[in-house]
C-alpha positions as CSV (number, residue, x, y, z in Angstrom):
1,X,0.0,0.0,0.0
2,X,1.6,3.4,-0.9
3,X,1.2,6.2,1.6
4,X,-0.5,9.3,0.7
5,X,1.8,12.3,0.3
6,X,0.8,15.6,1.9
7,X,2.3,18.6,0.5
8,X,3.8,20.8,3.5
9,X,5.5,23.4,1.6
10,X,5.2,25.1,-1.7
11,X,7.7,26.5,-4.2
12,X,7.0,30.3,-3.0
13,X,7.0,29.3,0.7
14,X,10.7,27.5,0.4
15,X,11.7,30.5,-1.4
16,X,10.4,32.8,1.3
17,X,11.9,30.7,3.9
18,X,15.4,30.6,2.2
19,X,15.2,34.5,2.1
20,X,14.4,34.8,5.8
21,X,17.1,32.4,6.7
22,X,19.4,34.2,4.8
23,X,18.6,37.7,6.5
24,X,19.1,35.5,9.9
25,X,22.6,34.4,8.9
26,X,23.5,38.0,7.9
27,X,22.2,39.5,11.2
28,X,24.3,36.9,13.2
29,X,27.4,37.1,10.9
30,X,27.4,40.8,9.8
31,X,31.0,41.3,10.9
32,X,32.2,38.2,9.0
33,X,33.9,39.1,5.8
34,X,33.9,35.5,4.3
35,X,31.5,32.6,5.1
36,X,31.5,29.2,4.0
37,X,28.2,27.3,3.5
38,X,28.7,23.4,3.5
39,X,25.8,21.8,2.0
40,X,25.1,18.0,2.6
41,X,24.6,16.4,-0.8
42,X,22.4,16.8,-2.6
43,X,19.6,18.8,-1.1
44,X,21.6,20.7,1.5
45,X,24.1,21.6,-1.2
46,X,20.9,22.9,-3.5
47,X,19.8,24.9,-0.3
48,X,23.2,26.2,0.3
49,X,23.4,27.6,-3.2
50,X,19.9,29.3,-2.8
51,X,21.3,30.6,0.7
52,X,24.4,32.1,-1.0
53,X,22.4,33.9,-3.6
54,X,19.9,35.4,-1.0
55,X,22.9,36.6,1.3
56,X,24.9,37.9,-1.7
57,X,21.8,40.2,-2.2
58,X,21.5,41.8,0.9
59,X,25.2,41.9,2.2
60,X,28.8,42.4,1.1
61,X,29.9,39.1,2.8
62,X,31.9,36.6,0.4
63,X,30.0,33.2,0.4
64,X,31.8,30.2,-0.7
65,X,30.3,26.9,-1.0
66,X,31.6,23.4,-0.1
67,X,29.6,20.2,-0.9
68,X,29.8,17.5,1.8
69,X,29.4,13.9,0.7
70,X,28.0,11.7,3.2
71,X,26.5,8.0,3.1
72,X,23.4,8.8,5.2
73,X,22.4,5.1,5.3
74,X,25.5,4.0,7.1
75,X,25.0,2.0,10.3
76,X,28.0,3.4,11.7
77,X,30.0,6.6,11.4
78,X,30.3,7.0,7.6
79,X,32.9,8.4,5.4
80,X,32.7,11.9,4.9
81,X,34.4,13.8,2.2
82,X,34.0,17.3,0.8
83,X,34.5,19.4,-2.4
84,X,36.9,21.8,-1.1
85,X,38.7,22.7,2.3
86,X,39.1,26.4,3.2
87,X,42.4,27.8,2.6
88,X,41.7,30.3,5.6
89,X,42.0,30.0,9.2
90,X,39.6,31.3,11.9
91,X,36.4,31.0,9.4
92,X,33.0,31.0,9.7
93,X,31.2,27.8,8.6
94,X,27.2,26.9,8.4
95,X,26.4,23.0,7.5
96,X,23.3,22.9,5.6
97,X,20.7,20.2,5.1
98,X,17.5,19.7,3.9
99,X,15.7,17.9,6.9
100,X,17.1,17.2,10.6
101,X,15.7,13.9,11.6
102,X,17.7,12.1,14.3
103,X,20.9,14.6,14.0
104,X,23.0,11.6,12.9
105,X,23.8,13.0,9.5
106,X,24.5,16.5,10.6
107,X,26.8,15.2,13.7
108,X,28.8,13.2,11.2
109,X,29.0,16.1,8.6
110,X,30.3,18.3,11.3
111,X,33.0,15.9,12.6
112,X,35.7,16.7,9.9
113,X,35.3,20.6,10.4
114,X,36.0,20.1,14.2
115,X,39.5,19.1,13.3
116,X,40.0,22.6,11.3
117,X,40.7,25.9,12.7
118,X,37.1,27.2,12.7
119,X,36.0,30.4,14.6
120,X,32.5,29.6,14.4
121,X,30.5,26.7,13.1
122,X,26.4,26.9,12.7
123,X,23.6,24.9,11.4
124,X,21.0,25.4,9.1
125,X,18.0,23.0,8.1
126,X,14.9,23.9,6.0
127,X,13.0,21.3,7.9
128,X,13.3,20.3,11.5
129,X,11.5,17.5,12.6
130,X,12.8,17.4,16.4
131,X,13.5,13.8,16.5
132,X,17.1,13.9,17.8
133,X,19.0,11.0,18.9
134,X,22.2,13.1,18.7
135,X,22.8,16.5,20.4
136,X,22.5,19.1,17.5
137,X,21.0,22.5,18.1
138,X,19.8,24.0,14.9
139,X,20.9,27.5,14.4
140,X,18.9,28.5,11.6
141,X,15.5,26.5,10.7
142,X,13.0,27.2,8.1
143,X,10.1,25.1,9.3
144,X,9.5,23.3,12.6
145,X,7.1,20.1,12.0
146,X,6.2,17.7,14.6
147,X,5.6,14.2,13.4
148,X,6.1,10.6,14.4
149,X,9.1,8.7,14.0
150,X,7.2,6.4,11.3
151,X,6.4,9.7,9.0
152,X,8.8,11.0,6.5
153,X,9.8,14.2,4.9
154,X,10.7,14.3,1.2
155,X,12.0,17.6,0.0
156,X,12.1,18.0,-3.8
157,X,14.4,20.9,-5.1
158,X,14.3,20.1,-8.8
159,X,12.0,22.2,-11.3
160,X,9.1,22.6,-8.8
161,X,10.4,23.1,-5.3
162,X,8.3,21.3,-2.6
163,X,8.3,19.4,0.3
164,X,5.7,16.4,1.4
165,X,5.0,14.6,4.4
166,X,4.3,10.8,4.2
């Protein structure tokens, strides 16, 4: 039996959320000259691109993108790799993903950056489900949604942005 999907976010709502998150990021990092957005492949990376565009519209902060590759289905700590390593020290980093479920993916994605000379690490997610098994606090959340552990959220960021609950 296929479960019925319920649309929870429309295209325009996602863009509005991204814009609001960009303003929040700017507000908390207005003294920063350069900001690194590390998007967890693939939706986190797409959201980080949208955030970069919005931040650059409203500020002079230089924004660089990093793609984090991680096996989200790994049972133990997965191998984490990223597309680029910041060549500066004391940088500000925001790790971005589409949905925070248990916090596992986010905590594993943060791990390699903890070994670098980072002055500030923050997190951003489009949807926060609040089913944390790991001690992750989200600094920038677009949408807070109470769900059961059996329910899933599917964020689609292709031609028409949307998010579904099923």
